[in-house]
C-alpha positions in Angstrom: 0.0 0.0 0.0 2.8 2.5 0.7 4.3 1.8 -2.7 1.1 3.0 -4.3 1.1 6.1 -2.2 4.7 6.8 -3.1 4.1 6.4 -6.9 0.9 8.6 -6.6 2.8 11.4 -4.9 5.6 11.1 -7.5 3.1 11.3 -10.4 1.1 14.1 -8.8 4.2 16.4 -8.8 4.1 16.8 -12.6 0.7 18.5 -13.0 1.0 20.3 -9.6 2.1 24.0 -9.9 5.5 24.6 -8.2 5.5 25.8 -4.6 7.9 28.7 -5.4 8.6 30.5 -8.7 10.9 28.5 -10.8 11.4 28.0 -14.6 9.3 25.2 -16.1 12.3 23.1 -17.0 13.7 23.3 -13.5 10.3 22.2 -12.1 10.1 19.3 -14.5 13.7 18.2 -13.8 13.0 18.2 -10.1 9.9 16.2 -10.5 11.7 13.7 -12.7 14.5 13.3 -10.2 12.1 12.7 -7.4 10.1 10.2 -9.5 13.2 8.3 -10.5 14.4 8.2 -6.9 11.0 6.9 -5.8 11.1 4.2 -8.5 14.7 3.3 -7.5 13.7 3.0 -3.9 10.8 0.7 -4.8 13.1 -1.4 -7.0 15.6 -1.7 -4.1 12.8 -2.8 -1.7 11.4 -5.4 -4.1 14.9 -6.8 -4.7 15.6 -6.9 -0.9 12.3 -8.6 -0.1 12.8 -11.2 -2.8 16.3 -12.0 -1.5 15.2 -12.3 2.2 11.8 -14.0 1.6 11.7 -17.6 2.6 11.2 -20.0 -0.4 7.7 -21.3 -0.9 
């Protein structure tokens, strides 16, 4: 469930207007960096869970 929330917040950053005045390209780059970091975090967690999960 928290993975869905993380991806939702990462996606929501793109249509959301910036909190402070910034050029559009800076805003998009910041959103892309956050979204990639969020996906990287999820990939790390999935890999870690698969490695530590007991075999079925």
